[in-house]
N, C-alpha and C positions, 0 to 999 in steps of 0.2 A: 754191323752185326758182329758179335764176338765169335771167336772160333775156339774149338776144343781140340788142341793138338794131341798127337800120340804122346804117351808118357816119356818116350826117349827123344823127342824133338820139341824144342821150344816153340812157343807161339810165333807166328810170323811177325818179326819186329823189324827186319831189314833184309832187302834182297839185292842180288847181284845178277844183272842180266847178261847172259851169254848167248851169242849168236851161233848156236850149234848148227853145223853145216857139214857137207861131205869132207871138206879139207880141214875141219876142226870138229871131229866126230865125238861120240859119246865117251870114248876112252880118253881122248884128249881133254874133254870136259871133266871127267872124273879126276884127272890129274890136277885140277884146280882146287879140289876139296880142301886140302890142308891150308893152302894159302887163303882161301875165302874164310875159313874158320878163324885164322889168325887176324884177318882183316877186321872181323867183327860182325859180319852178316850172319843171319840165322838160316837163310834159304838161298839156294841157287834158283834163279828164275830163267827158265829155258825158252828159247824159240820153239816153235811147234816141232813135235817129235814124230808125228804120224807120217806114213809113207807119202812122199811128195813127188812131184814131177822129176824125172831123171835129171840129176845135176842141179836141182834147185838150191840156190844159195841162201834162201830165206825160210822156206818151209811153209809158206802161206798158200801154196798151191797143192793142197792135199789131194791125193788120188785114190787112197785106200784107207778108210777109217778103221780097218780091222787089224792093222799092223804098224809096228814101229818102222820107221824108214830104214830099209836095209843099208842105204848108203851112209847112215849114221852109225851103224853097228847092230841094228835090229834089236830084238827083244833081249838077246844076250848082253848087248852093250848097255841097254837100259838097266838091266840087273846089276851089272858091274858098277854103273854110275850110282845106283842106290846104295850099294854096299860101301862105296867110297864115301858117300855123303854121310851115311849113318855112322861110319867109323869115327868121324870127327864131330858128330852131333848136329849135322845140318839136315834140313829138309829140302823138299823140291816143290817149286811152283812151275806149272806148265801153261803154255799159251795154246789156246784152241781157236779154231776157225769155223764157226758154225754157219757163216753166211754163204760161203761159196766153196767150190771144189775146182781143182786144176783139170782142165780139159784140153790143153794145148797139145798134149801127146795122148790121143785117145786110147792107144793100146795100153797105156800105163794105168788107166782108170777103168776097172772092170764094169762099173755101173754105167758110165758114159758109153763105153764100147757097146754094151748090150742095148742101150737106147738107140745108138746109131744103127745097129743091126736090125732091131725089131720094131723100132718106132713106138707108137702108142701102145703096142702089145707087150712091150718090155715090162718086166716086173719093177723096173727102176724108172719108168716114165714119170711117175709122180714125185720122184726125188727132186727133179730139176724144174725150175720155174720157166716152163716152155709154153709159148703161145701156139698150141697145136692147131688152132683154128685157121692159122695163116698158111697152112700147107706144109711143105717139107721144111725140115730144120736146116736153116742156113748156116754154113760154116765158112767164114771169111778168111780163106787161106790161100787163094790163088793170086798169081801175079796180076797186075792191072793191065792185062793185054787181052785183046779179043780172042786170041787163039790159045789161051792158057790151058784149056781143057785138052788140047792136043798132046799135052805132056803126061796125061794120065796113062797108067799101065795097070794090068791085072797081074799080080805076082803072088804065088803061093796062096791063092784063094782070097787075096785082099786087093783093095783098090789102092794104088800108090800114086802120089804126086810128089815127085822128088823125094825128100826125106819123110814126107807125111804118109801115114798108113791109116786106112779106114776099112771097116768090115763090110762084107757083102751079104745082103739078106739071102736067106735060103731061097733057092730056085731062081735067082736073078743073075747068075754068073756067066751066062752065055752072051756071045756077041762081042762087039768092039768095046774098048774101055769107056767110050762116051755113052754107048748104049747101056752098058752096065750101070754107069753113074746115074743115068736118067731113071733107073728103076729103084733107086735107093730111097730110104726114108729121110735122107739128108741131101742137100744140094751144096756143092762146093762153088763158092762165088769169090769175086775179087775182094781182097782185103779192104779195099776202100768202101765197100758196101756195108761193112759191119756196123758202123756208127748209125747209119740211117735205116737199115733194113733187118737187123738181127732179130731173130725170133725167140731168143731166150734172154732172161735177165742176167746181167753181168755184174761183176764187181767193178764199180765205176765204169770206165770205158775200156776195160781189159777183156777182150773177147776170149782169152784163154782161161778165164775164171768164170764159171757158170754158177748162177745163184741156186742155192739149195732151199728146199721148202721144209725147213725144220719146224714150222708150225704144225706139220703133220706128225702126230705122235709116233707113227711107224718110222718115219724118216729120222726123227729125233733119236729114237731108240737105236736105230742101226748106226747112225753116225756118232753116237756118244757112248756106245757100249763099252769100248775099251777104256776110254778116259774115266768113266764112272766105275769101272772095275778097279782101276788104280786107286780112285778116291775111297771106295769102300774098303779096300785092303789096307788103307793107311799109307799107300806109297806116294800119294800126292797130298800136299798140305794146302795148296792154293791153286786157283785157276784164274787165268787172265783171259777174258772173252774179247776176241778181236771184232771190231766193227759191228757193234750191236745195231747201229742205225740202219744197216742194210736189211735187217729182219722185218718181216711183216708185222710181227707182234713182239717187240722186245720185252715188254713187261711179262707177257705170258711165257715167253721162252725162259726168262730168268727165273720165274717162279718154278717152272718145271725143273730147271737145272738145279736150283737150290734144294728143292725137295728130293731130287735124286742123288745129289752129291753130298748132302749132309753138311756138317759144320766145317767145311773147308773155307779158307779165306778166298773171297770171290770179288774180283774187280773187273770193271768193264772199260774198254777203250772208247769211252764216250767223250767227245770233244765238246766242251761247253763254251758258248760265246760269252763275251764279257758281261758279267752280272747274271748269267743264267744259272739256275739251280738244277742239280741232278734230281730226276723224279724219285719218288719214294719207292725204289725198287728193293727187292730182297738181296741186296749186295752190300759189300763193305765200302764201296765207293768207286771212284774212277781210277784210271792209271796215272792221273796227276798232271795233265797238261795245263789245267787252270792254276795249279800251284807253280808250275814252271813260269807262267806269265807273270804271276804276282811276285815271285822271288826275283826273277831277272829284272823286272821293272823297277824294283826297289833300288837298283844301282844305276838307273838312268835319271839324269837331271831333267825334271819336267820343265824347268825354266828355259830350256833350249828349244822348245817346240817351235816358236815363232821363227827363230833363226834357221832351223832346218826347213821349215816350210818355204821361207824366202829363198834359201839356197836351191831347193828343188825347183822352184819356179824359174830362177835364173838359169839353171843348167838345162832344163828340159822345155821351158816355155809352157809347161803344163798348167792348164786352168781347170782341169777336172778334179772334183773332190773324190775322196776315198769312197763315200757311198755311191757316187755316180759310176766310178770305175768298177766296183764290184757288181753293181747292177748289170753293167754291160758284159763283164766277163761271165757272170752267172747265166745271163740270157744266152750268150754264145754257147756255153756248155750245154744248156738245156736244148737248144735248137740244132746244134751241130754234133758235138761229141755224143750226146745222149738222145739224138733224134729218134732212134728206134724205140727207146723207152717212152719218150714223149708221145709218139704215135700210138703206142699200146694204151697209154692213158686216155688219149683223145678218143680212141675207139670205144671207151666205156661211157662216152657221152654222145650217143647217136642222135639225140634230139637237137644237138648243135651242129652247125655247119663245121666240117672237119678242120678247115684252116682256122676258123675262129676259135674252136676248142683248143687247138694246139697253141695258138697265140695267147689265149687266156691262161692256160695252164703254165706256159713258159713264163709269163709275166708274174704270176703268183709265186712260182718257184724262185724267180730272180729277186723278188721282193721279200721272200721269207727271211725273217731276221735271225733265225737259228738253223742248225742243221736239219732238225725235224721237230714236229710238235708231238706231244704225248697227251692223251686225255687225262684229266680235264684241263690241265694248264695250257695245252696246245691251242685252245680256242682263242686266247688273246694273241698268240703269234699269227694265227690265221687271220684274225681281224686286222692286225697291223699290216700283213701282206696285202690284204684286200684293199686297204686304204691307200697304200703306196702304189700298188698296181693301177688303181683307179686314177690316181694323180698323174701317173705317167701315160696311161692309155685310156683317156676318157671315152674314146670311141668304142671301147670294149665293155662299157658299163653293164650292159645287159648280160653279156657272156660271163663276166666276172661274178655278177650276182648269182647267176644260175649255177656256176661251178662252186661258189662258196657255199651255197645251200647244200649241195651234195657233199662237200668236204666236211661239213659240220656233223654229218651223220656217221657215227663210228661203225655202223653196220653196212655202209655203202662200200662196194668193191673199189670204187674210185678213191674213197677216203682211206681205205686200207693200203692202197698202192702208192698214193701220192707222197706220203712221208718217206718211202724208200727212194723216191725220185729226188726230193728236196735235199736229202743228205748227200747224194751223189753230186747234185748241182753245186752245193756249197763246197764240197771237197775239191771238185775239178775247177770250179770257177774262181775260188778264192785261194785255197792252199796251193794249188798247182798252176795257177795262172796269175792272179792279181798280186800274189806275194813276190812274183818275179818282175812285175811291171811297176809296182809302187816302191820306188827306191828312195823315198825321203829319208828314212833312217832304218836300215835293214835289220838292226838288232831286234826290232819289234816284229819283224815278219816271221813269226814262228807259229807252228801248230798250236792251237789253243790261245794264241795271242791276238791282239788287235792293234794294227798299225795306227789306228785312230786315237788310241789312248797312250799318250807319250809318258811312260813311266808310272811308277806306283808310289805315291807319297807314303811315308811311314804310317801315318794315321790310318790310311786306307788299307795298308798291308796288315796292320794289327787287327782291324775289323775282320778282314778275310780269315786270318789265322784263328782268331777266337771263335768265329762261326764254324770253321772247319773242325775245331776241337769239340764243339758241342754236337754237331750233326754227323760228321764223317771222320771220327777219330782214327779209323783204321784204313782210310783211303790211301792209295799210293801217292808218294811225292816223287818228282823226277826233275832233272835238268837236261839230260840228254837221253835220246832213245834212238832206235834204228830208223825212225821216221823224221827226226828233227832236221830242219833245213841247215842249221849250223850248230856245232857243238857248244856246250855251255861256256867253254873258255874263249871261243871265238866271239860269242855274244858279249862276254864280260869285257873283252878288250874293246869291242865296238862301242860299248857303253861309255868308255872314256871320251869318245868323240863328242858326247853330249856336254862335256865340260870344256871343250875346245871348239865351239862352233865357228868362230871367226878363223881360227887357225886352219881348221879342216876346210872351210870354204875356199880359202886362198890356195891351199895345196891342190885340192881336187879340180878347181877351176883351171889352174895352170896345167895340170896333167892332161885333162881332157882337151885342152886347147892344143897342146903339143902332140898328143896322140889321139886324134879324133876318131870317133866311131859314129856311123850313121844313125845309131839309136842312142841319143844322149841319156835317156832314163836308164837304159840298161848299162851304159857306161858308168853311171854313178853307182849302181849296184855292184858292178865288177870291181871298181876301185875300193869300195868299202870292204868287199869280201877279201880282196887281196891284202889290205891292211890288217884285217882281223885275223887272217890265217898265216901271215908272213912270219918266218920264211916257210914257203910251201914248195914242194917239188913242182917243177914246170909241168910235167905230164898230168899231175893232179889238177892244177889250175886250168889247164887246157880242157880236161874232161868236164870239170865243173862248169866252165864258161859255156861250152857247147850245150850241155844239158839244160842249164838255166835259161839260155837264150831260146831254146826250142820250147821249153815250158812256157815262157812268156808269150810266145806265139805272136810277136809283133813283126820282127824283121826276118824271122825264120821259124820253122816249126818242125815237129816230128813227121807230119804227113807230107809236107812240102818244103824240105830244107832249101834254103837259099845259099847256094855255093859262094856267091860273091860276098854276101854279108859274113858268112862264116869264115871266109879267108881273112876279111878285115878284122873280125873278132880275134882270131888266132894271132894275127899280126900284132894286135895290141898286147896280148899276153906275152908274146915273144919280146916285144920292146921292153917290158918290165924286167926282163932278164938280160937282154943283149945291149940295151942302151946304157952305157956306164953311168951317165949323170942321173938318168931316171932311176936306175937300179939303186944308186947310192941314196937318192932322196927318199925313195920308198923304204929302203932298209933303215935309214936313220930315223924316219918318223915312226915306223913300227917299233924300233928299239926304244924310242923316247916314251911311247905310251904303254909299253909292255909292263913296266913295274906297277903302274896304276891298274892295268888289266889283271895282273896277278892278285892285287889287293881285292879287286872285285870278284875274281874267281874264288878266292878263299872265303870271302864274305858270303857270296851266294851259296857256296857249298855248305858252309856251316849252317846257314839259315835253313836250307832245304833238309839237311840231315836232322836238325833239331826240331823242325816244325812238327805240329801234330800230324800224325799219319805214319805210314810205313815207307821209309825212304828206300829208293832204288838207286843203285850205282850202275850206270851203263858200262859195259866192259871196257876197261882200260882208262876210264876217266878219273881214277884215283890219282893219276898223274896228269900234268897238262895234256890237253888233247885239242888239236886244232883241226878236227875233222869237219868236212862239209857234208852236204846231202848225200844220201845213199847213191851208189855203193861205197863212196869214200869213207863213210862212217862204219863200214863193216870190214875194214882192213884188219889183218892179224894184229894181235896184242902181244907184246913182249912181256910175258909173265915172269920170266927169270929176273929181269931187271927189277920188277916190282917186289918180288920175293927178297931179293938182296937188300933193297932199300928198307923194306919193312923190318928185316932182321937188324939192320943198323939202328933204326929208330928204337927197337926194343932193347938194344944194348946201351941206350942212353944218349944217342946222337940227337942233337936238336939242330936241324938243318937250316941254312939260310933260305930266304925266299929268292930262288934263282931259277935258271933255266932247267935244272934237273927235275924240278917238280916234287921233290920229297916233302916240301912244306905242305903241299896239298894232301899227300899220302898221310902225313901226320894228322892233319885235321880230320880226314876221313876215318882213319883207323881209331883214333881216340874217341871220336864222337860215336861211332858205331859200337865200340866196345862198352862205352858207358851206357848206351841205350840197351844193349843186350844184357849187361851184368847188373845194372841198377835201374830196372824199368820203373820203379816207384818214383824216380826223380823226373819222370816224363809223363805225369798224369794230370797236368793242368796247363793253363796258359794265361800269363799275365804280362802285359807290356811293362817294361821298366824304362821310364823316361830318363834321359840324361838332362843335366842342368849345367848351364854355363854358355859361354860364347860360341862353342862349336857343337852344341847339342844336336843340331840337325844332321850332323855327320855320323851319329851313332844310332844304331838300331839294336835294341836289346829286349830280350823277353825271358821270363822265368817259366820253366815248364813244370814247376812243382818241386823244385830243389836244384835243378840244373839250369844255370843262367848262361845264355848265349849272347855274345856281344860281337858286332861286326861294324866295320867302317864302310861308309858310303860316301861317294863323291870325293875320292882321296886327293885329286888335284886341286879342287877348290879348297879343301881343308888346308893343304900346304900353302896355297896362295893367301889364305886368310890368316895365317899365323899359327896353324897347328891347333892342337887340343887346348893349349893353355890351361886354365883351371876348370875345365869341364869335368864333371864328376857324375858318378852313378851312386844311387843309394843301395846299400847291401842289406841283407836280412839281419846282420849282426853277428852271426856265427862265423867261425873260421872256414874259409873256402880255399880251394886249390885250383889253379888253372891247369886243365888237362893237357895243354900244349907245351907249357914251359915248366911246369912243376912248381911254380912260385905259389906261396901261401899268402893270403890276405885276410885281414880281420878288421873289425870296426864297422861303422855304419855308413861310411862314405869312402869311395875309391876314385882317385883321379884316373881318368881315362888314359892320360899320357903314360902313367906308370903301368897300367894294365896292358896297353897295346904297344909297348916300347920295342918288343921283339917281333911280334906278328900283328897284322891288322885285325886279328880275330882272337877271341878268348872264349873258353868254355869252362865256367866255374861250377864246381861241385863241392858239397860239404867234405871237408878234409877227411873225415872218418870213413867216407865211402869211396875214396879214390883208389886205394891200392888194388882192389880187386879188378879194376877196369883198366889198369895201366900196362 
């Protein structure tokens, strides 16, 4: 859908994501305004701004929808940010969280506090997705010891458990702390009981995030009043909707939001599986994970798939396929992490034996091919899940048939809740578990990606981009986000391994033999990650390794850490730094593949920025960024260095492609400026084929006047003799490369000449260049 911006702010053409947080607040963010305008974006894209749990580093645990987070600077800080943005002609895009609210600190959330105090009589009882029929509201906060309740105390009219505070219902404050506790509308239980017994819907398996019932018009109005006020006042030009799959009725919610927010740019964090289409919602598109997968895959050599499969088998002895692995991890998520949600669903099928209902629903969720289905297209996904579940569990045929009949009825309560469950099962089972177990080639293990699809051939990429231009021309594109498992530049370097399968196989086999780890699959993931991010500070790699191993939940886990395995894991990391020979080999190999990684980084960045859609740049990634999964990817960004480098570029410097990363800043700034200043050059999409012996190494497309050219598979290109007489056909008029300033004319252009300085080029009609440089 198109948007109608305020007269003083351009249409949303490019965004820059900032993780606004207490240690980088609204005033610090305001200080970025001039730099972002110079960079070429049109809008600041902010992490959630509403009041969040005390000390929240991300803002997705909103506790009060009526106020700007005081730890960010409050309303006054927001106003200062708006003034700073407007002074340089920028607008604001905000992130909102409709699915859940933060309840880990009850006293910080007035609505939740009132529910705990008054129970079903609370005016806010309908806000949260609570199963009141099961008795008291369970809060899994206690230590897992039989005498944990002995640590309760009554202090200042509140029930206290160590640092945790809870309200006391009127007339129930007499007696011992345990007696007082037993009279409340809530029951404090062991933290271990949460996954199996919780009585409220959560965000995934996070008990500190309680599901909101925004399908209720009153809840919608109360939780969106402030955001919508900003939109109506023209203080917000775009809204990013977090986790729509958690909602009971995403289409209905988005329709209500669109009607209330008006013509703002509206995108949804909807993760599409390979080949899946976004439903016809009243939005401008997704936040771009499917674009991330297509663009990153373009720089992976599909011919290496068999080699990496063979290597994975040799290293791990694995005989399990990707489909079998994710079935098992999803089934485990459904029956363990999300057991409470599964039980609530099974209770909606009282005509079936409880254990059978649970088993049937879990199998259907484990077999569901996408995050969730939406009517009417969702019917085919349900049919596919039924067929696969029946193949795996023929003993459940009758149960599966009965459940499927119910799930086909959009008015059935079971059918309304089941999609909320399948989305959580997919996220926890695949993104947060299988991606850490399946280590065949971890560059593909990314949100929105599919490890089963080894790279994106150019023809497939062009089909994707052309379709995107037709259907979702204003959807976001991205390469790095606050949720990506590895930054764009780490993945770009890892893509080089697909050009060196034999070399990599020999190296990693030797390393894992010299420094063994009891979990060989995880060892392969760790070595790939180290090579992709090297050089990386020791403490960062230690933190990543521990988190990743616990997510994999094979040899250790969050709930039951295995101290012996984790000592072995940390010992492997330490050997990377302390063993001189190993350290030298790792460093030498990383250094060897880094130039090709830089080529891939520049190529995928240009493609992402020039692709149909609204490109986002995640904070700091305009220079090389070797971040890993959060919280590593939320580290502070040195903006002063970026400002200085950009000023040098604007003074005429053409940097080398080196460790400083200024070449990437050149590509980002010149592409964004051209999109901002000459939008008419980006109104179409046409593949531009290369001709000649190295044609497969060039990917090029014309956006309606702006022609992007990138190099793919650079090592094979060099091995095969370079570009030689490979050429591109030009439109005939004189064009200028935005990165080098060189002017070209004629109907044919040798790729060797075009890409002699940088592995990428952005050509624009010469008469349109000056305004954007």
